C-alpha angles and dihedrals in degrees: 000000000000121000112272119235126203097212141049110230123187127175115205125213087259090058097253114147115216117196127180133167117258119228116242130222095264097053092044091050089051091052091048088051091059092047091046090056089050095049095041090053090051095047092048092054091046090050090052091050094048091047094053091048098047107018093227122193119255092255095052088043091058095044089049089052093055093048092048093049094055092042096047098038090051093045093045091054096045097049094045097044089053097042095042093038099249101341137108122190091270093049092044091053091049095039096245126145137187112229137171110270093230095049094256125134115283108256126210089239090060093050091050093050098048092048099043088054089057084091086067098037090053095058131147091002141313095018092297094155092040094046093050092049087052093052093046102039121090093235100035092256126159120214092271091054093049092051092046096039092235135136135196116234135190119242108207110216112258113210121231093238088064091051091049091051095045099042112062127200092243118133111275107212092190089071087069088078105058094176093052089042090055090047091052094052087050096048101042109083123214094256091056093045092050094050092051089051091049091050090052091048094052100035095109089061093062128085116245095260097047089045095055093046094049098052091042090058095045092046090051090049090054096042086056090053096055118003113217122199113288092231089063099039099046095067097047119091114232093248092050090047091055089048091051092051091048090050090053093050100042099033107039117195110272115239114254118242 
């Protein structure tokens, strides 16, 4: 058994260290329990509807229920984890999120692999195989996570007063390019966004040299993600650039009516 770690730490080529709290077995089980209730309720309603339409025998009814449960539970998780960027309803309520273990953008193939392998993780009952894997793995990964190279992290709640203090009302020139703004929100994963927000929140605790170096590295990382025109970027200080990016991610443009 490898030594368990409490955080996911990733260092980018630019030298930026991303660190997020890993979700433990208990929190993950609670999130799964919420999802189980949702899926079970949907399956039960579908079963009743099918029975009324076809008058199936009890044996066929039970077999259909098992098939529907697996099909709906896997489809439910795949759709929501893609649409909500790594979250199902249970994970969203408990502030958990599936992310790539190397800090890369979560790909559709990873979502498919980790959810298809739920069949194995759920054996013999109540996620015993998956639960044992979470307890024994270094990063609290079930078999589906190991195969897909994903982890589940905890997203601590950030209060609105912090956002109000961090994000100023200064003009954000990056918003003059809506297509690049949308691409930035799409390409920056939750781990990267949270680290940038943490850096802004703690900037006053850093000495001047460390502060300049940190925000230079983070700004360069985001500039590689989505290049904005040089005439816009060259006049923005690194710290202000990071603040502009964070504002775009955490305060999306309101649709015009």
